[in-house]
BAFI-3210 file (N, C-alpha, C; in Angstrom, 3 decimals, decimal comma, padded with zeros to 6 digits):
// residues 67
n [1|2|3|4|5|6|7|8|9|10|11|12|13|14|15|16|17|18|19|20|21|22|23|24|25|26|27|28|29|30|31|32|33|34|35|36|37|38|39|40|41|42|43|44|45|46|47|48|49|50|51|52|53|54|55|56|57|58|59|60|61|62|63|64|65|66|67]
n.u [109,642|107,021|106,820|104,774|104,454|106,954|106,884|104,771|105,862|108,082|106,763|105,360|107,523|108,502|106,369|106,625|109,060|108,280|106,407|108,126|109,467|107,557|107,331|105,856|106,539|105,677|103,628|105,125|106,886|105,004|104,193|106,601|106,919|104,734|105,566|107,838|106,636|104,930|106,842|108,037|105,892|105,502|107,921|107,798|105,485|106,385|108,407|106,883|105,299|107,236|108,167|105,810|105,501|107,775|107,171|104,851|105,937|107,591|105,689|104,314|106,386|106,808|104,321|104,440|106,105|108,779|110,289]
n.v [096,812|095,777|093,652|091,737|091,578|090,624|088,119|086,952|086,873|085,223|082,865|082,321|081,869|079,561|077,857|077,830|076,480|073,999|073,273|073,003|070,753|068,770|068,505|070,551|072,745|074,887|076,098|076,765|078,647|080,583|081,448|082,534|084,592|086,218|087,047|088,577|090,572|091,753|092,811|094,653|096,429|097,417|098,758|100,747|102,158|103,111|104,850|106,727|107,742|108,973|110,946|112,423|113,484|115,132|116,943|118,141|119,433|121,267|122,824|123,935|125,450|127,290|128,568|129,829|131,850|131,379|131,326]
n.w [096,429|098,527|101,474|101,185|098,419|097,672|098,915|097,472|094,870|095,318|096,068|093,705|091,986|093,129|092,552|089,783|089,548|090,581|088,619|086,449|087,337|087,075|084,405|083,130|081,384|079,726|081,219|083,485|082,387|081,693|084,241|085,181|083,326|083,982|086,523|085,898|084,341|086,232|088,016|086,327|085,801|088,415|088,845|086,872|087,690|090,145|089,314|087,835|089,918|091,559|089,744|089,467|092,063|092,160|090,094|091,133|093,350|092,065|090,670|092,844|093,897|091,816|091,783|094,212|093,649|093,306|090,967]
ca.u [108,471|106,739|107,069|103,736|104,762|108,129|106,410|103,975|106,773|108,856|105,853|105,115|108,733|108,513|105,385|107,230|110,049|107,520|105,859|109,258|109,757|106,576|107,353|104,874|107,425|104,948|102,981|106,193|107,339|103,938|104,275|107,796|106,630|103,858|106,386|108,660|105,728|104,505|107,977|108,201|104,832|105,764|109,041|107,303|104,589|107,210|109,064|105,860|104,916|108,335|108,130|104,630|105,815|108,730|106,456|103,968|106,796|108,032|104,534|104,088|107,467|106,536|103,153|104,845|106,943|110,186|110,833]
ca.v [095,986|095,513|092,257|090,859|091,383|089,752|086,779|086,450|086,555|084,034|081,715|082,046|081,272|078,186|077,131|077,640|075,402|072,758|072,949|072,484|069,416|067,797|068,636|071,537|073,864|076,038|076,773|077,345|079,867|081,572|081,994|083,396|085,781|087,070|087,642|089,643|091,637|092,403|093,608|095,767|097,402|098,061|099,687|101,879|102,937|103,793|105,957|107,735|108,364|109,873|112,085|113,210|114,226|116,184|117,958|118,878|120,312|122,350|123,697|124,683|126,432|128,352|129,321|130,637|132,931|131,014|131,102]
ca.w [096,641|099,933|101,850|100,616|097,001|097,610|099,262|096,349|093,763|095,699|095,996|092,285|091,412|093,632|091,754|088,459|089,682|090,721|087,303|085,668|087,841|086,593|082,939|082,662|081,082|079,195|082,361|084,307|081,708|081,820|085,601|085,232|082,519|084,798|087,594|085,300|083,936|087,465|088,506|085,390|086,074|089,707|088,655|086,088|088,542|091,134|088,613|087,553|091,188|091,941|088,822|089,814|093,296|091,800|089,322|092,052|094,148|091,180|090,432|094,085|093,994|090,833|092,232|095,369|093,160|093,384|089,616]
c.u [108,261|106,855|106,018|104,005|105,948|107,720|105,630|104,863|107,585|108,005|105,606|106,334|108,901|107,534|105,950|108,269|109,367|106,965|106,940|109,531|108,783|106,348|106,232|105,621|106,691|104,277|104,007|106,686|106,288|103,977|105,467|107,575|105,734|104,637|107,222|107,804|105,281|105,614|108,184|107,144|105,072|106,887|108,568|106,379|105,359|107,895|108,069|105,427|105,981|108,342|106,959|104,888|106,765|108,044|105,531|104,773|107,253|106,904|104,255|105,145|107,214|105,347|103,472|105,753|108,420|110,832|112,123]
c.v [095,786|094,010|091,295|090,566|090,445|088,309|086,165|086,051|085,310|082,767|081,325|081,410|079,828|077,300|076,854|076,523|074,048|072,314|072,425|071,038|068,353|067,942|069,521|072,828|075,099|076,809|077,427|078,652|080,964|082,239|082,941|084,696|086,752|087,764|088,794|090,839|092,446|093,316|094,833|096,842|098,135|099,096|100,937|102,760|103,724|105,011|107,072|108,469|109,377|111,123|113,010|114,061|115,391|117,303|118,788|119,859|121,510|123,332|124,539|125,768|127,598|129,202|130,221|131,793|132,639|130,762|131,723]
c.w [098,142|100,211|101,297|099,144|096,835|097,903|098,098|095,177|094,090|095,637|094,541|091,631|091,899|092,863|090,358|088,498|089,804|089,360|086,367|086,045|087,368|085,082|082,386|082,330|080,563|080,330|083,272|083,695|081,760|083,198|085,714|084,462|083,292|085,915|087,052|084,912|085,151|087,996|087,620|085,629|087,382|089,596|087,927|086,925|089,593|090,516|088,322|088,817|091,634|091,063|089,142|091,055|092,984|091,018|090,208|092,909|093,322|090,913|091,673|094,253|093,034|091,249|093,414|094,946|093,210|092,029|089,481]
res [m|d|s|r|a|v|t|a|v|n|t|a|m|g|v|a|s|y|l|d|g|i|a|e|r|k|r|a|n|d|v|r|r|l|c|r|s|n|a|s|y|r|t|r|l|s|t|l|h|r|d|n|i|q|l|r|a|r|v|a|e|l|e|a|g|g|a]
***
C-alpha cells in the first residue's frame, strides 16, 4: 500500500476506535469491515497485475521465437 492508503486506513481505524468509545459498535464494525475489504481488494489487484505482467512477458518471449 502506498503512504496515502496507509494513512487513510490508520485514520479509519482511529475513527472505529472512537466509535467504540461512544458505544457505536455497529458503526465501528462497519468501518473495520470496510478497511479489511479494501485491503483484500488491493491485495487481489496487486496479484492480478503481477500475473498480467508475467503473462505479457511470456507472450512476448513466445512471439520472439523463444519457445
